[in-house]
N, C-alpha and C positions, 0 to 999 in steps of 0.2 A: 504493500500500500504506500509505503514511503517512497519507493522508486517511482510509482505513478505520480505521486504528489510532486516530486522533484522534476519529473519530465514536464508536467503541466506548468510548473512554476518557470521552468526554462523557456517553454513556448511563450508564456505571457511576457517574460522579460524580453524575448526576441521581438515580439510585436511592439513593445514600448520603444525599443531602440529604433526599429524601422519607422515608426511614426515620428520619432524625434528627427530622424534623418530627413524624411519628407518635409517636415515643417521647416527645418533649418535650410535645406536647399531651396525651397520655394521662396523664403524670404531673402536668401542671399541673392537670388535672381532679381527680386524687386529692388533690393538695396543697390545692386550694381547698376541697374537701369536708371534709377533715380540719381545715383551718384554721377553717372556719365552725363545725364541731362543737366544736372545742377552744377556741373563742373567741380565737384568735390572729390579730391583724391582720397581724403580721409574716409569718405563713405565707401568708395570703391575698395579701399584697403580693408575696411571692416567686413565688406562682403567677401573678400578673399579669406579673411580669418574665419568667417562662418563656413566657407567651403572646407577649410581646414578642420573645423569641428565636425562637419558632416563626414569627412573622410575618417576621422577618429571613430565616429559612431558606426560607420559602415564596417570598419575593422572589427569593432566590438560585436556587432550583430552577426557578421560572417563567422567570426571565431566561435560565437555561441552555437551557430548552426552546425559548423564543422565538428564541434565537440560532441554533438549527438550522433555523428556518423560513425558506424562501426569500422574497425580496422579490416583490411582485406589482405589477400595473398600478396599483392604487390606493395601495399603500404601497411606493414604490420603495426606501425605506430599510429596509423591514421593520417589525417591531412592537416594536423594542427600547425605545422610549419608554414602553411600558406599565410597565416597571420603575420609572420615576420616579413615575408615577401611583399605583402600588401603595404605594410608599414614602411618598407624601404622605398617603394615606388611613391607612396604618399609624401614622405619626407623630402625626396628629391624634387618633386613637383613644388613643394612649399618653398624650398630654397630658390628655385627659379622665380617664384612669385616675389620673394623678398628682394631679389636683384632688380626685378621690374619696378617694384615700389620705390626703391632707393633712387634709381635713375630718373623716374618720373618726378619724384619729390625735388631732386636737385634742379631738374629742368623747370619745374613750376616756381621754385624760389628765384631762379634767374629771370624768368619771364612770368610774373603773376598774371592770373586769369580771374575773371569775375566768378563768384560763387553764390548760388542761391541759398543764403543762410537759413531761411525759414523752412525750405524743403529738406535741407540736411538735418535740421533739428527735429522735425516731425518724424522723419524716417528713422533717425538714430534712436529716438524715444520708443518707436514701435519695435525696433530691433532689440532694444534693452528688455522690453516686455516679453518678446519671443524667447530670448535667452533665459529669462527667469522661468518661463514656462517649461522649457526644455530641461533646465536644471531640476525643476520639481518632478518632472516625469522620470528622470534618471534616479532621483532619490527614492522613488517608489518602486523601482525595479530591483533585480538581484544585485547584491553588493559583492561583486567580485573584482578581480584586478582590472578587467577590461572596462567595466562601467566606471570604476574609480578614475582610470586614466581618461576616459571620455568626459567625466565630470570636470577634471582639471582643464581640459580644452574649453569647455563651455564657460567656466569661470574666467578664463583668459579672454574669451570673447566678450563677456560682460564688461571687462575693462576697455575693450576696443569700442564697444557701443558708447560707453561713457565718454571716451576720447572724441568720437565723432559728434556726439551731442554737444560737448563743450565747444568744439570747432564751429558748429552751426550757430550756437548762441553768441559766441564772440563776434563772428562775422555779421550776424544780424544787428547787433547793438553798436559795434565799433567800426565795421567795415574793414578790419585788419585781416586780409586774406592769407598772409603767410602762416597763420595759425593752422590752416588746413594741411599744407604739405609737411609742416613740422610734426603735427600729430599723426599724420599718416606714416612718418618715419618711426614714431613711437610704436604704432601698431605693428609696423614691420619688424621692430625689435622683438615684440612679443611673439610674433610668428617665428622669428629666427630661433629664439630660445626653445620653443616647443618643438620645432622641426628638428633641431640638432639633438634634442633629447630623444625624440622618436627615432632618428637615424641611428643613434648610438644603441638603443635597445634592439632595433632590427638587426644591425650587424652583429651585435653580441649574441643574439639568439641564433642567427644563421651559422655563426662560428662555434656553436654549442658551448658557449661560455657558462660559467657558474652564474646563476641568476643574481642580478646586481644587489638584491636585498638579502642575500645569504652569504655566509662566510664559510669557506671550505675548512679552515682551521677550527672554527667553532663546532662544525658538524663532526669533524674527526675526533675532537676532544670529548664531545658528548657521547659518541659511540664507544670510545675507549673507556668511558666511565660506567658502562653497563656492567652489572655484576657478572663475572665469569669471562669477560673480555680482557685480554692482556694488552693487545695493540691492534691498530688498524693500518692497513696499507692498500695501495691500488684503489684509492678513493676517487670516484668521479661523480660529479653532479652537473646535470644539464637539464634543458627543458625542450620539449617538442612543441609547446605552446606556452603562452604567458602564464597560464594557470595550471599547467601539467608538468610537474617537476619530477625528474627521475634520478635515481642514485644507484651506484653499484660499488661494492667494496669487499675486501677480504678481511675477515676477522680472525685473529689468532686467539683461540679459546683454551681455557685451562682444562676443561673436561668435555669431550665430545658428547658424552651422555646427556649433558645439559643443553645441547644445542637448540632444541625446540623451545625451551623457555627463554634462552638468550635471543633467539630470533623474534619471538613474540614481543619481548621487552624492547628490542631495537626498533621494530616496526611501530610500536606505540609511541616511542620517543620521537621518531622521525615525523610521524603524522601530527602529533599534538604540539610539538615545539617548533617544527620547521615547515609544516604543511606539505610534507612530501608523501605521496601516496603510492608511487610505483617504486618498489624497493627490491633490489637484487643483492643478496649478501651471501658470500661463500665462506664456510668455516675452514679453518686450518688448525690441526692439532698441535699443541705445544709439546713437541717430541724432543727429548734430550738425546743428543747424538753421543754414542759410545765410541771412544777412540781405542782401537785394538792395538795391543802392544805385542811385539814379537816374543814367542815362547823361547825361553833359554834352552840351548842345546846341551846335551850331555858332554862331559869332558872327553876330548879325543875324537869327537865325531866331526866329520868333514861337513861342509855346507851341503854336500849332495847325499849325506847319510852313509858314507863309506869310511872305514878306518884307514889310517895310514898304513902303508905296507911296512 
């Protein structure tokens, strides 16, 4: 019954993510169109940031769908690694967006253009409301690593909407248009930070690195502290998806007859303390090696066993 409940909860969380994606992309298109018409680079930048958020939400939604796909003969680990590939493509596209924003902002500072402050303010305010709604939807869904990462993207976009709103208000009341490209560069900086973080996570996952929130040394010491374990070696920790961590290790044990209890204690430790569910542990007996000494020969016996003539 619990398995059915988890499956239904995963399906509901998936629909929440897809609805958030549709809402975010729809308004990003509106914001980009209004920004282009109103001459606001900050609004266009915020639309780009919302596309960034939509990309993060898509990754989370696809990862949740893939997580429910069974493994196959060709992919015995499943297809969770697709999340890292999507994140890599997404981050590279975002870096290209940052370059475009920077060049456009510098050009706009050198040759200022008129900006419709009222349209920018109203659109940015609506975008702020949309982001608050998306954040609320995510908070109601499943709280896993993917949704938490998506939430961070949405919070970053809240700041982008605030920046675009400030630009619109300043232009409306003062007519000082340089605030628009300056704040667009600030939004670009937000995108740069999030995209570099996403790129690092994607490359780290594809290279089968130890998950960034875990310490190999801490895990090794914890395993070595399990009663009956003398030492740990050949320890490897990696992930096939952001929320699917795997471990393999060799454990030198004092008594092989206690292996079953040692194995159960180790699995419980890894699950409860480090959230590692896929565990492969190999026991090795603590065998004391006996060094054989040569047997003394009787007096007068040759090395070959014959007496001297």
